[in-house]
C-alpha positions as MATLAB code, in Angstrom:
seq = 'MATLEKIRNRAGTLVAVVIGLALLAFILGDLFGSRGSLFTQNQYEIAKIDGNSVPYQVYQERVDYLTELNKASQRQQALDEQTMEGIREEVWNEMVQEHVLGDKYESLGLAISTDELFDMVQGRNIHPIVRREFGNRQTGEIDPAMVVQFLKSMDADPSGLQKQIWLYLESLIIRDRLFTKYNNLISKGLEVTNFQAEQSLASRGKRVDFSYLVNRYSSVNDSTIAVSESEIKAYYSKHKSEYEQQAARDVEYVVFPVTPSQADYVTAEDWINGIKNDFVTASDPVQFTNLNSDTPFDGTFYKKGELQNEEIDQWAFNAKVGDNLGPIFIDDSYKIAYLVKTAQLPDSVKARHILITPEGNTQEDYNATKAKADSIFAIAKSNRNFAKLAEEYSQDPGSASKGGDLGWFNEGAMVKPFNDACFEGKKGDVVLVESQFGFHIIEILDKGVPAKKVQVAILERNVIPSTKTYQVVYQKASEFAGLQNTYDKFNNAVQEQKLAKRIASNLKEGDRSIAGLDNPREMVRWAYRAKVKEVSTVFEFGDNFVVAALKSVKEDGVAPIDQVKDQIRAEIIKDKKADTFSQDITSAMANTESLDDISAKLSLTVQNADRISFASFSLPAVGFEPAVIATAVSAPEGKVTGPIKGNSGVYVVMVTAINTEEGDIASEKQRLASQYKSRSFREAYEAIKECAKIEDKRSKFF';
ca = [
     -54.613  114.544  -79.620;
     -52.343  115.631  -82.472;
     -53.627  119.177  -82.143;
     -53.013  119.188  -78.394;
     -49.500  117.870  -78.962;
     -48.753  120.661  -81.424;
     -50.004  123.256  -78.968;
     -47.923  121.691  -76.192;
     -44.785  121.693  -78.369;
     -45.231  125.295  -79.469;
     -46.074  126.523  -75.981;
     -42.391  126.602  -75.005;
     -41.594  128.801  -77.950;
     -44.593  131.025  -77.276;
     -43.692  131.420  -73.612;
     -40.096  132.252  -74.563;
     -41.302  134.911  -76.996;
     -43.696  136.408  -74.431;
     -41.021  136.449  -71.719;
     -38.524  137.927  -74.190;
     -40.942  140.707  -75.147;
     -41.675  141.391  -71.486;
     -37.964  141.675  -70.688;
     -37.442  143.941  -73.692;
     -40.349  146.116  -72.588;
     -38.904  146.276  -69.082;
     -35.466  147.262  -70.371;
     -36.877  149.832  -72.788;
     -39.152  151.156  -70.077;
     -36.172  151.654  -67.824;
     -34.178  153.104  -70.713;
     -36.801  155.684  -71.574;
     -38.105  156.163  -68.044;
     -37.369  159.096  -65.795;
     -34.858  157.205  -63.651;
     -31.619  155.640  -64.830;
     -32.314  156.424  -68.471;
     -29.327  156.749  -70.763;
     -31.173  159.495  -72.592;
     -31.989  161.290  -69.350;
     -28.370  161.021  -68.244;
     -27.244  162.490  -71.529;
     -29.921  165.169  -71.344;
     -28.592  166.395  -67.981;
     -24.919  166.125  -68.884;
     -23.301  169.537  -68.741;
     -19.895  168.413  -69.987;
     -17.698  165.503  -70.905;
     -14.086  165.913  -69.822;
     -11.445  163.330  -70.674;
     -14.216  160.783  -71.233;
     -15.865  161.489  -67.864;
     -19.449  162.715  -67.767;
     -20.132  165.784  -65.617;
     -23.780  165.923  -64.467;
     -25.561  169.250  -64.444;
     -26.554  168.705  -60.808;
     -22.932  168.409  -59.627;
     -21.982  171.597  -61.458;
     -25.040  173.506  -60.241;
     -24.480  172.477  -56.605;
     -21.033  174.060  -56.709;
     -22.401  177.173  -58.402;
     -25.090  177.451  -55.713;
     -22.512  177.025  -52.954;
     -20.278  179.785  -54.314;
     -23.320  181.986  -54.976;
     -24.419  181.753  -51.342;
     -20.900  182.582  -50.151;
     -20.834  185.660  -52.383;
     -24.288  186.819  -51.284;
     -23.403  186.410  -47.621;
     -19.997  188.093  -47.860;
     -21.435  190.999  -49.882;
     -24.577  191.162  -47.728;
     -26.853  190.980  -50.757;
     -30.085  189.076  -51.282;
     -29.378  188.511  -54.971;
     -26.502  188.794  -57.431;
     -26.649  190.424  -60.861;
     -26.267  188.354  -64.012;
     -22.709  189.530  -64.638;
     -21.615  188.312  -61.196;
     -23.461  185.034  -61.680;
     -21.738  184.492  -65.008;
     -18.392  185.084  -63.328;
     -19.258  182.478  -60.677;
     -20.312  179.919  -63.297;
     -17.066  180.484  -65.193;
     -15.008  180.140  -62.012;
     -16.716  176.840  -61.125;
     -16.242  175.582  -64.688;
     -12.517  176.342  -64.655;
     -12.193  174.609  -61.274;
     -13.922  171.454  -62.510;
     -11.932  171.326  -65.756;
      -8.662  171.645  -63.861;
      -9.690  168.949  -61.379;
     -10.635  166.504  -64.143;
      -7.638  167.008  -66.425;
      -4.937  167.373  -63.756;
      -6.255  165.416  -60.758;
      -4.866  162.063  -61.908;
      -1.582  163.669  -62.923;
      -1.117  165.202  -59.477;
      -1.732  161.798  -57.905;
       0.598  159.879  -60.235;
       3.381  162.402  -59.644;
       2.859  162.334  -55.886;
       2.002  166.035  -55.696;
       0.234  167.046  -52.494;
       0.040  169.826  -49.915;
       1.053  168.901  -46.383;
      -0.478  170.409  -43.237;
       2.792  172.207  -42.454;
       2.956  173.626  -45.973;
      -0.610  174.913  -45.732;
       0.160  176.512  -42.361;
       3.230  178.196  -43.865;
       1.118  179.696  -46.668;
      -1.533  180.928  -44.219;
       0.392  182.073  -41.147;
       4.075  181.362  -41.783;
       6.876  182.957  -43.774;
       5.551  182.251  -47.273;
       2.104  183.832  -47.147;
       0.026  182.924  -50.178;
      -1.169  185.813  -52.423;
      -4.811  184.891  -51.729;
      -4.270  185.423  -47.984;
      -2.459  188.702  -48.697;
      -5.356  189.836  -50.852;
      -7.975  189.052  -48.207;
      -6.114  190.110  -45.043;
      -3.302  192.397  -46.185;
      -2.935  196.162  -46.307;
      -4.152  197.239  -49.736;
      -1.562  199.979  -50.035;
       1.550  198.238  -48.716;
       0.657  194.580  -49.257;
       1.875  193.839  -45.718;
      -0.092  191.318  -43.690;
      -0.511  191.032  -39.941;
      -0.576  187.302  -39.024;
      -2.488  188.256  -35.881;
      -5.452  189.241  -38.070;
      -5.504  185.776  -39.614;
      -5.236  184.123  -36.197;
      -8.043  186.320  -34.859;
     -10.238  185.379  -37.816;
      -9.566  181.670  -37.263;
     -10.290  181.921  -33.533;
     -13.588  183.729  -34.083;
     -14.583  181.360  -36.887;
     -16.121  178.685  -34.668;
     -17.957  181.310  -32.632;
     -19.871  182.500  -35.703;
     -23.351  180.947  -35.311;
     -24.130  181.433  -39.001;
     -21.158  179.279  -40.018;
     -20.381  181.811  -42.745;
     -16.820  182.539  -41.620;
     -15.955  178.858  -41.626;
     -17.439  178.333  -45.078;
     -15.489  181.287  -46.436;
     -12.271  180.028  -44.860;
     -12.731  176.506  -46.210;
     -13.289  177.908  -49.673;
     -10.168  180.095  -49.421;
      -8.194  177.035  -48.310;
      -9.426  175.070  -51.329;
      -8.338  177.910  -53.622;
      -4.901  178.051  -51.996;
      -4.403  174.279  -52.252;
      -5.535  174.136  -55.877;
      -3.331  177.072  -56.866;
      -0.321  175.591  -55.066;
      -0.744  172.193  -56.739;
      -1.054  173.861  -60.131;
       2.112  175.870  -59.460;
       4.018  172.733  -58.404;
       2.931  170.924  -61.556;
       3.979  173.816  -63.790;
       7.296  174.099  -61.959;
       8.009  170.439  -62.745;
       7.408  171.142  -66.425;
       9.458  174.346  -66.496;
      12.334  172.705  -64.626;
      12.458  170.066  -67.350;
      12.996  172.640  -70.088;
      16.571  173.168  -71.269;
      18.095  175.491  -73.862;
      21.114  174.135  -75.770;
      24.039  176.167  -77.057;
      22.926  175.383  -80.606;
      19.465  176.838  -79.932;
      20.991  179.964  -78.435;
      23.377  180.370  -81.376;
      20.546  179.980  -83.892;
      18.402  182.454  -81.983;
      21.227  184.999  -81.835;
      21.905  184.572  -85.532;
      18.280  185.134  -86.480;
      17.781  188.023  -84.079;
      21.125  189.668  -84.736;
      21.034  189.499  -88.526;
      19.367  192.420  -90.304;
      19.360  193.040  -94.043;
      18.731  195.938  -96.361;
      17.264  194.927  -99.692;
      15.670  196.251 -102.843;
      12.653  194.549 -104.346;
      10.068  194.541 -107.132;
       6.477  193.443 -106.627;
       3.906  192.629 -109.285;
       0.690  193.035 -107.306;
      -2.262  190.691 -107.801;
      -4.556  193.720 -107.877;
      -2.960  194.821 -111.171;
      -5.091  192.207 -112.985;
      -8.889  192.194 -112.659;
     -10.269  189.013 -111.083;
     -13.044  188.819 -113.678;
     -10.470  188.037 -116.378;
      -9.476  184.761 -114.656;
     -11.707  181.740 -115.327;
     -12.198  179.158 -112.546;
     -14.055  175.872 -113.166;
     -16.099  173.845 -110.693;
     -13.661  170.953 -111.025;
     -10.776  173.240 -110.036;
     -12.705  174.367 -106.965;
     -13.420  170.745 -105.959;
      -9.798  169.722 -106.494;
      -8.500  172.664 -104.442;
     -10.997  171.959 -101.657;
     -10.011  168.290 -101.542;
      -6.316  169.162 -101.292;
      -6.689  171.959  -98.704;
      -9.505  170.683  -96.485;
      -7.450  171.169  -93.323;
      -7.373  174.910  -94.024;
     -11.150  175.129  -93.708;
     -11.512  173.821  -90.159;
     -14.016  175.988  -88.322;
     -15.789  176.397  -85.019;
     -19.554  176.266  -84.803;
     -21.039  179.702  -85.432;
     -24.317  181.305  -86.456;
     -25.193  184.401  -88.480;
     -28.458  185.992  -87.371;
     -30.397  188.844  -88.918;
     -32.920  190.627  -86.745;
     -35.184  193.626  -86.444;
     -35.765  195.585  -83.259;
     -39.070  197.043  -82.125;
     -38.043  199.550  -79.436;
     -40.485  200.363  -76.655;
     -40.519  204.145  -76.341;
     -43.026  206.362  -74.505;
     -46.160  207.211  -76.456;
     -47.799  210.619  -76.526;
     -50.263  209.336  -73.948;
     -47.356  208.441  -71.637;
     -46.101  212.042  -71.790;
     -49.584  213.350  -70.985;
     -49.911  210.932  -68.045;
     -46.575  212.027  -66.552;
     -47.415  215.719  -67.016;
     -50.843  215.283  -65.387;
     -49.252  213.472  -62.438;
     -46.643  216.192  -61.775;
     -49.247  218.958  -62.054;
     -51.625  217.101  -59.782;
     -49.069  216.563  -57.016;
     -47.364  219.962  -57.131;
     -49.477  221.635  -54.443;
     -48.970  218.730  -52.028;
     -45.208  218.918  -52.597;
     -44.673  222.657  -52.164;
     -46.879  222.731  -49.026;
     -45.460  219.560  -47.447;
     -44.090  219.948  -43.919;
     -41.125  217.775  -44.875;
     -40.283  218.169  -48.594;
     -37.292  215.819  -48.234;
     -39.442  212.945  -46.975;
     -42.098  213.783  -49.580;
     -39.446  213.535  -52.311;
     -38.181  210.184  -51.078;
     -41.727  208.800  -50.944;
     -42.966  210.094  -54.306;
     -40.123  211.005  -56.657;
     -38.702  208.638  -59.282;
     -35.245  209.629  -57.997;
     -34.486  209.882  -54.265;
     -33.545  213.086  -52.492;
     -29.938  214.159  -53.046;
     -28.728  215.832  -49.852;
     -25.535  217.203  -51.401;
     -24.873  220.930  -51.052;
     -23.952  222.331  -54.471;
     -22.152  225.540  -55.301;
     -23.143  227.687  -58.263;
     -22.683  225.914  -61.582;
     -22.781  222.397  -60.138;
     -26.504  221.606  -60.290;
     -27.668  219.188  -62.999;
     -29.577  221.797  -65.011;
     -28.683  225.397  -65.841;
     -32.242  226.655  -65.334;
     -32.494  225.067  -61.868;
     -28.979  226.303  -61.024;
     -29.780  229.925  -61.931;
     -33.055  229.815  -59.999;
     -31.624  228.188  -56.851;
     -29.022  230.883  -56.218;
     -31.590  233.675  -56.521;
     -34.420  231.973  -54.599;
     -35.294  231.903  -50.892;
     -35.622  228.748  -48.807;
     -39.110  227.355  -49.454;
     -39.373  228.697  -53.013;
     -40.170  226.288  -55.837;
     -39.683  226.061  -59.595;
     -41.662  224.098  -62.145;
     -42.873  221.806  -63.395;
     -40.194  221.941  -66.082;
     -39.413  219.271  -68.677;
     -35.787  218.103  -68.827;
     -34.294  214.913  -70.309;
     -37.572  212.981  -70.640;
     -38.796  213.820  -67.149;
     -40.958  216.447  -65.480;
     -39.375  218.143  -62.466;
     -40.326  220.475  -59.617;
     -37.434  221.992  -57.638;
     -37.761  223.082  -53.994;
     -35.020  225.036  -52.198;
     -34.474  223.190  -48.901;
     -31.398  224.919  -47.418;
     -28.610  227.360  -48.121;
     -25.288  227.352  -46.268;
     -21.769  228.717  -46.311;
     -19.690  225.552  -46.753;
     -16.145  224.783  -47.936;
     -15.327  222.918  -51.143;
     -12.974  220.554  -49.327;
     -12.112  219.281  -45.865;
      -9.016  217.710  -44.345;
      -9.717  215.014  -41.752;
      -8.490  211.834  -40.129;
     -10.456  208.952  -38.682;
     -10.429  205.717  -36.716;
     -12.640  202.980  -38.204;
     -14.059  200.272  -35.941;
     -15.919  197.495  -37.788;
     -18.013  194.608  -36.407;
     -16.401  191.169  -36.550;
     -19.689  189.417  -37.368;
     -23.312  190.034  -38.313;
     -25.014  189.405  -34.969;
     -26.522  191.969  -32.587;
     -23.884  190.990  -30.024;
     -21.154  191.838  -32.543;
     -22.772  195.212  -33.210;
     -23.150  196.050  -29.515;
     -19.548  195.084  -28.750;
     -18.264  197.206  -31.640;
     -20.309  200.241  -30.595;
     -19.085  199.950  -27.018;
     -15.477  199.791  -28.248;
     -16.029  202.812  -30.538;
     -17.608  204.819  -27.688;
     -14.622  204.045  -25.468;
     -12.040  205.087  -28.076;
     -14.131  208.176  -28.933;
     -14.029  209.283  -25.291;
     -10.249  208.854  -25.211;
      -9.826  210.761  -28.509;
     -11.976  213.667  -27.234;
      -9.865  213.983  -24.112;
      -6.989  215.204  -26.313;
      -5.068  211.937  -26.275;
      -2.786  211.217  -29.270;
      -5.300  210.685  -32.139;
      -2.668  209.423  -34.572;
      -1.423  206.799  -32.119;
      -5.008  205.654  -31.438;
      -5.595  205.320  -35.195;
      -2.443  203.255  -35.697;
      -3.414  200.971  -32.823;
      -7.162  200.555  -33.294;
      -8.293  201.671  -36.778;
      -9.391  198.890  -39.113;
      -9.004  201.030  -42.230;
      -5.739  199.619  -43.696;
      -5.398  202.559  -46.080;
      -5.124  205.245  -43.393;
      -4.262  203.493  -40.104;
      -0.528  203.427  -40.844;
      -0.698  207.208  -41.481;
      -2.354  207.983  -38.164;
      -5.789  207.882  -39.770;
      -4.987  210.814  -42.084;
      -7.278  210.965  -45.142;
      -5.855  214.195  -46.546;
      -8.067  216.718  -48.335;
     -11.281  215.487  -49.997;
     -14.170  217.159  -51.804;
     -17.875  217.225  -51.028;
     -19.473  213.859  -51.862;
     -16.200  211.913  -51.897;
     -17.087  210.045  -48.685;
     -20.217  208.138  -47.624;
     -23.000  210.517  -46.581;
     -22.823  210.290  -42.750;
     -19.049  210.778  -42.874;
     -19.364  213.560  -45.463;
     -22.023  215.486  -43.524;
     -20.118  215.291  -40.258;
     -16.989  216.717  -41.874;
     -18.559  219.493  -43.942;
     -21.107  220.629  -41.357;
     -18.729  220.439  -38.375;
     -16.083  222.922  -37.270;
     -12.332  222.736  -37.532;
     -11.002  220.835  -34.507;
     -14.226  218.902  -33.843;
     -13.966  215.226  -32.906;
     -17.184  213.375  -33.765;
     -18.497  209.826  -33.866;
     -20.670  208.691  -36.799;
     -21.904  205.359  -38.105;
     -21.867  204.216  -41.747;
     -22.236  200.934  -43.600;
     -18.522  200.341  -42.933;
     -18.791  200.605  -39.151;
     -18.153  203.408  -36.633;
     -15.952  206.374  -37.559;
     -14.228  208.555  -34.973;
     -13.394  211.677  -36.991;
     -11.186  214.664  -36.274;
     -11.697  217.634  -38.602;
      -8.196  218.986  -39.197;
      -8.889  221.847  -41.599;
     -11.535  223.292  -43.911;
     -11.381  225.184  -47.200;
     -12.748  228.692  -47.827;
     -16.560  228.703  -47.361;
     -18.849  229.595  -50.280;
     -22.617  229.722  -50.698;
     -24.101  226.310  -51.398;
     -27.656  225.123  -51.859;
     -29.543  221.945  -51.088;
     -32.433  221.324  -53.487;
     -35.175  218.708  -53.365;
     -36.246  217.714  -56.867;
     -39.545  215.900  -57.327;
     -39.176  214.026  -60.582;
     -41.529  212.029  -62.789;
     -39.813  210.134  -65.589;
     -41.715  209.594  -68.812;
     -41.630  205.833  -69.263;
     -43.588  203.472  -71.495;
     -46.835  202.315  -69.887;
     -48.086  198.739  -69.853;
     -50.411  199.661  -72.699;
     -47.468  200.991  -74.736;
     -45.595  197.730  -74.151;
     -48.636  195.798  -75.308;
     -48.965  197.890  -78.479;
     -45.311  197.403  -79.438;
     -45.430  193.704  -78.534;
     -48.528  193.267  -80.695;
     -46.720  194.931  -83.591;
     -43.683  192.649  -83.155;
     -45.898  189.556  -82.791;
     -47.820  190.437  -85.938;
     -44.532  190.843  -87.820;
     -43.230  187.478  -86.570;
     -46.502  185.728  -87.338;
     -46.926  187.046  -90.877;
     -43.259  187.070  -91.908;
     -42.643  183.465  -90.880;
     -40.242  182.577  -93.711;
     -36.842  184.014  -94.505;
     -37.984  185.518  -97.811;
     -41.069  187.080  -96.226;
     -38.880  188.407  -93.414;
     -36.517  190.205  -95.811;
     -39.295  191.468  -98.081;
     -41.153  192.940  -95.103;
     -37.992  194.621  -93.841;
     -37.655  196.411  -97.190;
     -41.344  197.221  -97.613;
     -41.751  198.542  -94.072;
     -38.343  200.272  -94.216;
     -37.164  198.616  -91.026;
     -33.521  198.673  -89.941;
     -32.237  195.127  -90.261;
     -29.298  194.333  -87.989;
     -26.814  191.482  -88.338;
     -25.120  189.479  -85.587;
     -22.357  187.556  -87.339;
     -20.270  184.613  -86.201;
     -22.152  184.013  -82.957;
     -20.537  181.298  -80.840;
     -22.675  178.922  -78.787;
     -21.542  180.417  -75.493;
     -21.829  184.095  -76.521;
     -23.765  186.286  -74.132;
     -23.645  189.703  -75.730;
     -24.795  191.317  -78.948;
     -24.134  195.005  -79.454;
     -27.195  197.118  -78.696;
     -29.225  194.359  -76.992;
     -29.719  193.833  -73.263;
     -28.881  190.235  -72.186;
     -29.660  188.573  -75.564;
     -28.590  185.104  -74.378;
     -31.936  183.522  -75.288;
     -31.591  184.587  -78.921;
     -28.143  182.947  -79.128;
     -29.547  179.725  -77.667;
     -32.438  179.873  -80.170;
     -29.958  180.253  -83.049;
     -28.380  176.915  -82.086;
     -31.748  175.143  -81.938;
     -33.244  176.637  -85.084;
     -32.879  175.579  -88.717;
     -31.342  177.725  -91.439;
     -33.759  180.417  -92.696;
     -36.068  179.881  -89.719;
     -37.771  182.968  -88.257;
     -38.111  183.284  -84.490;
     -40.973  184.242  -82.251;
     -40.689  187.517  -80.333;
     -37.822  187.998  -77.877;
     -37.914  190.657  -75.163;
     -34.566  192.228  -74.267;
     -34.881  195.186  -71.923;
     -36.947  197.848  -73.677;
     -36.761  196.094  -77.042;
     -38.783  193.390  -78.730;
     -36.793  191.457  -81.321;
     -37.665  189.140  -84.212;
     -34.744  187.198  -85.688;
     -34.007  185.041  -88.714;
     -31.223  182.464  -88.833;
     -29.272  183.425  -91.944;
     -26.538  180.770  -91.973;
     -25.028  177.968  -89.925;
     -21.424  176.896  -89.480;
     -20.843  173.575  -87.777;
     -17.724  172.325  -86.003;
     -15.243  170.638  -88.341;
     -14.422  171.183  -92.006;
     -16.651  173.744  -93.678;
     -18.721  172.325  -96.585;
     -17.521  173.309 -100.033;
     -20.559  175.494 -100.795;
     -19.812  177.584  -97.711;
     -16.208  178.341  -98.740;
     -16.598  178.298 -102.522;
     -16.054  182.050 -102.924;
     -12.999  181.918 -100.671;
     -11.561  179.013 -102.700;
     -12.256  180.800 -105.984;
     -10.299  183.832 -104.713;
      -7.349  181.600 -103.757;
      -7.335  179.870 -107.138;
      -7.432  183.217 -108.921;
      -4.510  184.400 -106.817;
      -2.573  181.201 -107.581;
      -3.200  181.585 -111.323;
      -2.034  185.187 -111.204;
       1.027  184.101 -109.216;
       1.881  181.444 -111.800;
       1.594  183.950 -114.660;
       3.596  186.628 -112.820;
       6.261  184.065 -111.846;
       6.706  183.040 -115.487;
       7.015  186.701 -116.516;
       9.592  187.349 -113.790;
      11.585  184.206 -114.646;
      11.718  185.313 -118.286;
      12.790  188.819 -117.301;
      15.526  187.447 -115.018;
      17.126  185.451 -117.861;
      20.586  186.677 -118.797;
      20.673  189.498 -116.236;
      21.759  190.046 -112.625;
      20.447  193.614 -112.519;
      17.286  194.473 -110.632;
      17.040  197.646 -112.698;
      16.966  195.630 -115.943;
      14.182  193.418 -114.613;
      12.342  196.528 -113.438;
      12.518  198.018 -116.923;
      11.329  194.814 -118.624;
       8.325  194.422 -116.297;
       7.585  198.142 -115.831;
       7.803  197.752 -112.049;
       9.250  200.263 -109.569;
      12.270  199.357 -107.437;
      11.476  199.732 -103.724;
      13.658  199.464 -100.635;
      13.374  197.894  -97.196;
      15.947  198.477  -94.458;
      16.923  196.669  -91.240;
      14.666  193.659  -91.819;
      15.130  190.562  -89.625;
      13.357  187.233  -89.091;
      11.433  188.919  -86.288;
      10.017  191.607  -88.606;
       6.265  191.423  -89.058;
       5.804  193.359  -92.275;
       7.419  195.195  -95.148;
       7.115  198.998  -95.139;
       4.365  200.210  -97.507;
       3.379  196.605  -98.328;
       2.214  194.739  -95.246;
       2.421  191.199  -93.863;
       4.799  189.206  -96.082;
       6.536  186.451  -94.072;
       7.682  184.438  -97.130;
       9.375  187.472  -98.654;
      11.046  188.452  -95.365;
      12.310  184.897  -94.751;
      13.740  184.654  -98.280;
      15.414  188.054  -98.134;
      17.058  187.433  -94.734;
      18.442  184.104  -96.014;
      19.553  185.356  -99.440;
      23.193  186.155 -100.327;
      24.206  189.776 -100.745;
      24.131  191.213 -104.271;
      22.242  188.307 -105.900;
      18.783  188.675 -107.475;
      16.416  186.165 -105.874;
      12.945  185.257 -107.027;
      10.216  184.880 -107.980;
       8.663  184.741 -104.483;
       4.921  184.240 -104.065;
       3.718  186.654 -101.380;
       0.361  187.666  -99.914;
      -0.136  190.752 -102.074;
       1.913  189.867 -105.170;
       4.966  188.098 -106.607;
       8.352  189.515 -105.594;
      11.967  189.716 -106.733;
      14.530  190.768 -104.085;
      18.195  191.678 -103.967;
      20.037  192.079 -100.654;
      22.158  195.237 -100.643;
      23.641  194.991  -97.142;
      23.899  192.453  -94.330;
      24.271  193.739  -90.770;
      25.181  191.307  -88.005;
      25.042  192.138  -84.305;
      27.094  190.063  -81.898;
      25.472  188.649  -78.776;
      26.304  186.714  -75.637;
      25.421  183.001  -75.733;
      24.895  182.754  -71.967;
      22.538  185.759  -71.913;
      20.618  184.400  -74.878;
      20.220  181.003  -73.205;
      18.873  182.736  -70.116;
      16.466  184.819  -72.185;
      15.157  181.777  -74.057;
      14.831  179.769  -70.842;
      12.777  182.538  -69.273;
      10.617  182.732  -72.399;
      10.040  178.970  -72.458;
       9.182  178.949  -68.761;
       6.585  181.707  -69.067;
       5.038  179.986  -72.088;
       4.991  176.588  -70.419;
       2.667  177.764  -67.639;
      -0.039  178.492  -70.180;
       0.704  176.282  -73.149;
       1.249  173.026  -71.234;
      -2.144  173.273  -69.546;
      -3.838  174.255  -72.813;
      -2.265  171.230  -74.519;
      -3.504  168.932  -71.741;
      -7.015  170.381  -72.044;
      -6.955  169.875  -75.802;
      -5.964  166.208  -75.378;
      -8.769  165.757  -72.855;
     -11.311  166.527  -75.616;
     -13.589  168.682  -73.497;
     -17.215  168.858  -74.602;
     -18.712  171.985  -73.090;
     -22.520  171.743  -73.038;
     -23.219  174.639  -70.671;
     -24.948  176.608  -73.399;
     -27.866  174.159  -73.229;
     -28.551  175.251  -69.667;
     -27.422  178.878  -69.451;
];
């Protein structure tokens, strides 16, 4: 019974322990699980702004939205990396501004009313964004009717693209206007006092001429100055704030370039020889070129001396249509030239046009635009006033106001359909052609003096590295990375194999470029994950394989003493030299007011500086010396002043003349007010961002 009683008494404790462990397991399971985990939340946090977490998903959704708008408006299936980076940066700046200023706008009661928005879009105070999108690029003038027409057709667009674009433009306008209002509040609160203006005039208007001596630090060899470890530690402790640094990485790397092998040259030569007969006997050499050549057919008519190669140029102007030349080897490619046409054509043409562009991307839009162009074309051909038609109907803002006049232009200056119509037509012709911009009704006004020109089809085979060549170079790079897997091995192998080691210094976490490498972003990201002296695996950047070693690491905050020891030693040496030189100068200055006497005692040359003010950046023949300039401008005339510790040595100065320029207080106040206002627009926002303590973690994702 006693045993049963003990079990019964301890059961409560046991149950409590079991339940406690179960609850702990549940909490930890949730904590480390895929949903609701603190670690997961942190893992997918792209930024922390003013204490607020910004999830990666929220950021990426906005990037995707803007990406789709750009692709649709540019009619592209994909955007290049440079454009994508610009979009990511734009979204980032938007989100930062929203987080750091959103609450401030609200607390100050800043908002944009419906009437105000209308005024910026269609009223008297058109916003610059609307002018940029709908205005005449030459004059900057905007036709409100164009905006109204766009808004009316917006809901009729089945794709919804126009509406999405407009909503985005509206958001940009509202955000820019709020930002401007906020900055205006700050700038309106800035005031310049009479005292400030007087001080500014005094400092700007006062210029001095002075003579000086300088005992340069370089006159004593650094090796003669002893510096102890305790001195370095004491200096570091006292000047820690001077060694604040941003995170950075120094990377050393070797490049294994992928270049064509001898076999690749043979393959290209065999291909061009094997296809030559088919090319020169083809019924349509232009189509054959477009289907088989590494570069498409260039339909431009060239005059003598304009073709890409002198040998082809000489041949073309002595050959008959249908003749061929080659294969010849030029600039790492094998070429066969075929003379397609010869013609007597002018170098330039003068023309005017009426451009009619579709309002949307549908077939109905296209058909309506073509019908409109056909109608205007018929009117233009019937000798109606072409210039008046252009002013009324042309949608080319650059030429419509000038009656469609494009002036004189050279061969190839316009898109191909437009170009061909102008150069192959006759003076006085009115023609209708279609290009990627829409329908062009063109009148050829005049043509230059005709000259013989040739049109040549060039079948080209570039010598490029084969897959096998890539594999060979990759194997070589992989072998290097595998065997030289420590920093010492890496450097020894570089010397033994006589490889060219490159250095990428001071890489920031968000850097996206390294000279000589194509999109090396992944190597930068690796440098921030790796440990010091770690050697990477193989990176592929364009036609280069790269193996890198992380040489050194700088973390955010105060640099460790070992990292700045050499810099500190140099400063201590300079200070010791300055102390010695100052004592020598003080002794030489005793019992004399003559700069020449001091010069003789110290064996230093008297030098002169003229018209120096507080705003001066440097001393002639010396360099940046703010302490010396400040002392000289403040010193009395005719009195020897010193010693002054400068950047390049210790100085003694004597002012020989003081020149004062009078100024107007009111004008100076206005100048300072304008300066403060322009600075406030940038510096106030930067100060707010700094206080918000923004943690940018984008580099973990991109």
